[in-house]
C-alpha positions as CSV (number, residue, x, y, z in Angstrom):
1,M,-24.1,-42.5,31.7
2,S,-26.2,-39.7,32.8
3,F,-24.3,-38.9,35.4
4,I,-21.1,-38.7,33.1
5,V,-22.8,-36.0,31.1
6,S,-24.1,-33.7,33.7
7,S,-20.6,-33.7,35.6
8,I,-19.1,-32.7,32.1
9,I,-21.7,-30.2,31.1
10,P,-21.5,-27.6,33.9
11,A,-17.8,-28.6,34.0
12,L,-17.2,-27.8,30.5
13,A,-19.8,-24.4,30.8
14,L,-17.5,-22.9,33.6
15,V,-14.5,-23.2,31.4
16,G,-16.1,-21.7,28.7
17,A,-17.4,-18.7,31.0
18,G,-13.6,-18.2,32.0
19,I,-12.2,-18.2,28.5
20,V,-14.7,-15.4,27.8
21,G,-14.0,-13.7,31.1
22,F,-10.1,-13.8,30.7
23,L,-10.4,-12.4,27.1
24,I,-12.8,-9.7,27.8
25,Y,-10.1,-8.7,30.9
26,V,-7.3,-9.0,27.9
27,A,-9.6,-6.4,25.7
28,V,-10.4,-3.8,28.4
29,R,-7.3,-4.0,30.3
30,Y,-4.4,-4.4,27.1
31,A,-6.5,-2.6,23.6
32,P,-5.9,0.8,24.6
33,I,-2.6,0.8,25.1
34,V,-1.9,-1.2,22.1
35,G,-4.6,1.0,20.2
36,R,-2.3,3.9,21.4
37,I,0.8,2.3,20.3
38,F,-1.0,1.9,16.9
39,E,-1.9,5.2,17.0
40,E,1.3,7.1,17.6
41,K,3.2,9.1,14.9
42,P,6.5,7.8,13.8
43,L,9.6,10.1,13.2
44,F,9.3,9.2,9.4
45,L,12.2,11.7,7.4
46,P,10.2,11.3,3.9
47,L,11.9,12.2,1.1
48,R,11.4,15.7,-0.9
49,V,11.8,16.5,-4.3
50,S,11.6,20.0,-6.1
51,P,8.9,19.7,-8.6
52,L,9.4,19.6,-12.2
53,V,7.9,23.0,-14.0
54,D,7.1,21.5,-17.8
55,V,4.7,18.8,-16.7
56,E,1.1,18.5,-17.2
57,N,-0.4,18.8,-14.3
58,V,-3.9,17.7,-13.3
59,R,-6.7,17.8,-10.8
60,F,-9.0,15.0,-10.5
61,R,-11.7,13.6,-7.6
62,T,-12.4,11.0,-5.4
63,G,-15.4,9.2,-4.9
64,D,-16.4,11.0,-1.8
65,G,-15.9,14.6,-3.2
66,L,-12.2,15.2,-2.7
67,E,-9.8,17.3,-5.0
68,L,-6.8,15.1,-5.8
69,A,-3.7,16.8,-7.6
70,G,-1.7,14.7,-10.2
71,C,1.2,15.0,-12.9
72,Y,1.4,13.3,-16.3
73,L,4.7,12.2,-17.6
74,P,4.7,10.8,-21.1
75,A,7.5,8.5,-22.1
76,H,10.8,10.1,-23.9
77,T,10.2,6.6,-26.8
78,E,8.2,7.7,-29.4
79,R,6.0,4.1,-28.1
80,R,4.8,3.3,-24.5
81,L,5.3,-0.2,-22.9
82,G,3.0,0.9,-20.2
83,V,1.8,2.7,-17.9
84,I,3.3,2.8,-14.2
85,V,1.3,4.8,-11.0
86,F,3.5,5.7,-8.3
87,C,2.2,5.8,-4.5
88,H,4.0,7.8,-2.6
89,E,5.3,7.2,1.4
90,Y,3.7,9.0,4.0
91,L,4.2,12.3,4.7
92,S,5.9,12.4,1.5
93,D,4.2,13.9,-2.5
94,R,3.9,12.8,-5.4
95,W,7.2,14.2,-6.6
96,S,9.3,11.9,-4.8
97,M,8.9,9.8,-7.4
98,L,11.3,11.4,-9.8
99,P,14.3,10.0,-8.3
100,Y,12.3,6.2,-8.3
101,I,11.0,5.5,-11.5
102,D,11.5,8.8,-13.9
103,H,15.0,6.6,-15.7
104,L,11.7,4.5,-16.8
105,R,10.4,7.3,-19.6
106,S,13.7,6.9,-21.6
107,E,13.2,3.0,-21.4
108,G,9.3,3.2,-22.6
109,F,6.7,3.8,-19.6
110,D,4.4,6.7,-19.1
111,L,4.4,7.9,-15.5
112,F,1.3,8.9,-13.3
113,A,1.6,10.1,-9.5
114,F,-0.5,11.6,-7.3
115,D,-0.8,13.3,-3.8
116,F,-2.8,11.3,-1.6
117,R,-5.5,12.9,0.3
118,N,-4.7,15.2,3.2
119,H,-0.3,15.6,1.5
120,G,0.7,18.2,-1.0
121,E,-1.7,19.8,-3.1
122,S,-4.7,17.4,-3.0
123,Q,-7.2,18.3,-0.8
124,S,-7.6,17.6,2.9
125,D,-10.3,15.6,4.7
126,S,-10.8,17.5,8.2
127,H,-12.6,14.1,9.5
128,Y,-9.8,11.6,9.0
129,R,-6.1,12.0,10.2
130,P,-3.6,10.4,7.9
131,L,-1.2,7.8,9.8
132,Q,1.3,5.2,8.4
133,W,-0.8,2.7,8.3
134,V,-3.0,2.2,5.1
135,T,-6.6,2.9,5.1
136,D,-10.1,2.7,2.5
137,H,-9.2,6.6,2.2
138,E,-5.7,6.1,0.5
139,I,-7.3,2.7,-1.3
140,A,-9.9,5.3,-2.5
141,D,-7.8,8.1,-3.5
142,L,-5.6,5.6,-6.0
143,R,-8.7,3.6,-7.0
144,A,-9.7,7.5,-7.8
145,A,-6.5,8.3,-9.6
146,L,-6.8,4.7,-11.8
147,R,-10.4,6.4,-12.9
148,Y,-9.0,9.3,-14.5
149,L,-6.4,7.8,-15.9
150,R,-8.8,5.5,-17.8
151,S,-10.9,8.9,-18.6
152,R,-8.1,10.2,-20.6
153,P,-7.8,10.5,-24.3
154,D,-4.6,8.6,-24.4
155,H,-5.5,6.3,-21.8
156,D,-3.9,2.9,-22.1
157,P,-6.2,-0.2,-22.6
158,A,-3.7,-2.8,-21.4
159,G,-4.3,-1.1,-17.6
160,F,-1.4,0.0,-15.5
161,G,1.8,-1.4,-13.5
162,L,2.1,-0.1,-10.0
163,M,4.9,1.3,-7.3
164,G,4.4,1.9,-4.1
165,I,6.9,2.8,-1.0
166,S,6.0,2.3,2.6
167,R,2.4,2.7,3.0
168,G,2.0,3.5,-0.4
169,G,3.4,-0.3,-1.4
170,G,0.6,-1.4,1.2
171,T,-2.4,1.0,-0.9
172,A,-0.5,-0.7,-4.0
173,L,-1.4,-4.4,-2.9
174,A,-4.6,-3.8,-1.2
175,V,-6.1,-2.6,-4.9
176,A,-3.8,-4.7,-6.9
177,G,-5.9,-7.9,-5.1
178,K,-9.6,-6.9,-6.5
179,D,-8.1,-5.1,-9.8
180,M,-7.4,-7.0,-12.8
181,S,-6.5,-4.0,-14.8
182,I,-3.3,-3.8,-13.1
183,W,-0.3,-5.7,-14.6
184,G,2.3,-6.3,-12.5
185,V,3.1,-4.9,-8.5
186,L,6.5,-3.3,-7.5
187,T,6.7,-2.1,-3.1
188,D,9.5,-0.9,-1.2
189,G,9.2,-1.2,2.5
190,A,5.9,-2.5,2.5
191,F,4.2,-3.7,5.4
192,P,0.9,-5.4,6.2
193,T,-1.6,-3.8,9.4
194,R,-2.5,-7.6,11.1
195,G,1.0,-8.8,10.3
196,T,2.6,-5.2,11.8
197,M,0.9,-5.3,14.5
198,Q,1.0,-8.7,15.6
199,A,4.9,-8.3,15.2
200,Y,4.3,-5.3,17.7
201,I,2.3,-6.5,20.5
202,H,4.8,-9.7,20.5
203,R,7.9,-7.4,20.5
204,W,6.1,-4.7,23.7
205,A,4.1,-7.5,25.6
206,E,6.9,-8.5,28.5
207,I,6.8,-4.7,29.0
208,Y,3.3,-4.2,29.6
209,V,2.1,-7.6,30.9
210,G,5.4,-7.6,33.3
211,S,6.0,-11.5,33.2
212,K,8.1,-12.8,30.4
213,T,6.4,-16.5,31.9
214,V,2.9,-15.3,30.9
215,W,2.9,-13.9,27.7
216,S,5.0,-16.4,26.4
217,R,2.9,-19.4,26.7
218,M,-0.1,-16.9,25.8
219,P,-1.9,-19.0,22.5
220,R,-1.5,-16.5,19.5
221,R,-5.1,-16.2,19.1
222,V,-5.1,-14.2,22.5
223,F,-3.1,-12.1,20.9
224,D,-4.8,-12.4,17.2
225,F,-7.6,-11.3,19.5
226,L,-5.9,-8.0,20.8
227,G,-5.0,-6.7,17.7
228,W,-8.4,-6.9,16.2
229,V,-10.3,-5.3,19.3
230,A,-7.5,-2.7,18.9
231,R,-8.1,-1.8,15.1
232,K,-11.7,-2.0,15.7
233,R,-11.4,0.8,18.5
234,S,-8.7,2.5,15.9
235,Q,-11.0,2.9,13.4
236,K,-13.9,4.7,14.8
237,R,-10.7,6.9,16.5
238,L,-9.5,7.3,13.2
239,H,-12.2,7.3,11.3
240,C,-11.4,4.8,8.9
241,R,-11.3,1.0,8.2
242,F,-8.0,-1.2,7.5
243,P,-7.6,-3.1,4.5
244,D,-6.5,-7.0,4.7
245,V,-2.8,-6.3,2.9
246,E,-2.1,-10.1,3.3
247,R,-5.8,-11.4,2.1
248,A,-5.2,-8.6,-1.1
249,T,-1.6,-9.9,-1.7
250,S,-3.0,-13.3,-2.2
251,R,-5.0,-12.0,-4.9
252,I,-2.6,-10.8,-7.1
253,A,-1.2,-13.8,-9.1
254,P,-0.6,-15.0,-11.5
255,R,0.5,-11.2,-12.3
256,P,4.3,-10.3,-11.2
257,L,4.8,-9.0,-7.7
258,F,8.4,-7.9,-6.7
259,M,8.9,-6.8,-2.9
260,I,12.2,-4.7,-1.7
261,H,12.7,-4.3,1.7
262,G,16.0,-2.9,3.9
263,E,17.5,-5.9,5.8
264,K,18.0,-2.8,8.4
265,D,14.7,-1.8,8.6
266,A,13.8,-0.3,12.4
267,Y,10.2,0.1,11.7
268,I,9.1,-2.6,10.2
269,G,11.4,-5.9,10.5
270,V,12.5,-7.9,7.7
271,D,10.5,-10.9,9.3
272,I,7.2,-8.8,8.8
273,A,8.5,-8.1,4.9
274,K,9.1,-12.1,4.6
275,G,5.4,-12.7,6.7
276,L,3.5,-10.6,3.9
277,F,5.8,-12.1,1.1
278,A,4.4,-15.7,2.3
279,H,0.8,-14.6,1.2
280,A,2.1,-14.1,-2.5
281,G,1.7,-16.5,-5.6
282,E,4.3,-17.1,-8.2
283,P,5.4,-15.1,-9.6
284,R,6.9,-13.3,-6.7
285,D,10.5,-11.8,-5.9
286,L,11.4,-10.2,-2.9
287,W,14.8,-8.5,-2.4
288,I,15.9,-8.1,0.9
289,V,19.1,-5.0,0.8
290,P,21.5,-5.0,3.2
291,K,22.2,-2.7,5.2
292,A,19.3,-0.4,3.9
293,K,16.9,0.9,6.5
294,H,13.2,1.7,5.9
295,N,12.8,3.5,2.6
296,R,16.6,3.9,2.1
297,C,17.2,0.6,0.0
298,R,17.2,2.8,-3.1
299,E,20.0,5.1,-1.4
300,T,22.1,1.8,-0.2
301,Q,22.5,0.2,-3.9
302,P,21.2,3.3,-6.1
303,D,22.8,1.5,-9.6
304,L,21.6,-1.8,-8.4
305,Y,18.0,-0.3,-7.6
306,R,17.5,1.1,-10.8
307,K,18.5,-1.7,-12.4
308,R,15.9,-4.0,-10.8
309,V,13.2,-2.0,-11.4
310,S,13.8,-1.5,-14.9
311,E,14.2,-5.2,-15.2
312,F,11.2,-6.1,-13.3
313,F,8.9,-3.5,-15.3
314,A,10.2,-4.4,-18.5
315,S,9.5,-8.4,-17.7
316,A,6.0,-7.1,-16.8
317,A,4.5,-4.6,-18.9
318,P,2.1,-5.6,-21.6
319,R,4.5,-4.8,-24.4
320,T,7.7,-5.9,-24.9
321,V,10.6,-3.3,-25.8
322,A,11.0,-4.5,-29.6
323,A,7.3,-3.3,-29.7
324,A,8.4,0.0,-27.8
325,E,11.4,0.7,-30.5
326,G,9.0,-0.2,-33.7
327,T,10.4,-3.7,-34.0
328,A,7.6,-5.4,-33.9
329,E,3.7,-4.7,-34.4
330,P,3.2,-2.4,-31.2
331,E,0.5,-0.1,-30.1
332,A,0.0,3.2,-31.6
333,R,0.6,6.0,-28.9
334,S,-1.9,8.4,-29.1
335,F,-0.6,12.1,-27.9
336,E,-4.5,13.4,-28.1
337,A,-4.4,15.4,-24.4
338,S,-7.3,16.8,-22.8
339,S,-8.0,20.8,-23.0
340,L,-4.8,22.3,-20.4
341,G,-4.9,25.1,-18.8
342,A,-2.0,27.8,-17.7
343,G,1.0,25.4,-16.5
344,G,-0.4,22.7,-18.2
345,E,-2.9,22.2,-15.3
346,A,-6.1,20.4,-16.5
347,V,-9.0,22.4,-16.8
348,S,-11.8,20.1,-16.3
349,V,-11.6,17.9,-13.0
350,V,-13.2,14.1,-13.3
351,S,-15.5,12.9,-10.5
352,G,-15.4,9.7,-8.7
353,I,-17.6,6.8,-8.7
354,A,-18.5,6.4,-5.0
355,S,-19.3,2.7,-5.7
356,G,-15.9,2.5,-6.4
357,D,-14.2,2.9,-3.3
358,E,-15.7,0.0,-1.3
359,V,-13.4,-2.0,0.6
360,S,-13.4,-5.4,2.2
361,V,-11.5,-5.4,5.7
């Protein structure tokens, strides 16, 4: 018996050393390649919309001291159903919210949108080069926006609904996973970092490995390890951290989630969207828009898109439509505003709280 044990232990040690050596080889050989692909800028054509003139433009600060630009648009109804915060896509700005949700003002919703750092009229962080991936910086920006809204004299104690497009959708999911003041989340073209990397690694593995026989038999955990190493490498290079969007999505329930995705999305395949959706609990809904490309669902089916967005927020809102119309006991809306400067811009700048910008990755 002792002879068998003395023979097995060295064999297991040899196997273990071989596995470790293989993983080191994979990390050294392929992680830089994955990292370069991960850090490439896509050829996005972000939506550009002309700014509104007669609106309340505001400025507020993030926890790390950057000044962001935002705008607050009150509902056209006497009383409101709730407040919706819009998170724009990568390379766009706050005004892109108008074709997506401006119609909700006539249905009882106040709207707030802001420019993420290094976008629009917000201040840029010279140490950060934003890409299409959600990072702790975008999360800090959205949290700062919510803190600003809570500081307003007309703030809504019921919380907020979130709508995010593409990277903005991932940001909304990441923040909603921990912030219980969010009463509903709607995304269009949202995607996770980890799940998207896995899909891309599998897509391009044959090109870089050179043998389909080899990569097709590779255990999934090897690809998971490779993606993890590549993300760690990119975090250091890009001066950021990548949140676990899948985990955050799993924490949103029982608050409602509605995900929209284009059937012909060439950047983020439908399988990636379905994989992210699978992490969510009920109530949840996924609408795959036929023939729509990335961030083009609204343009593909504008009438149905508008209808479904309205229905989701009306059903998720903290108050009923009847309350907004005054047929039930509603919350009395306060229109007391902060001091405004020229052009409707808030004079005071609200400081962020650094401790609120922590994010798990």
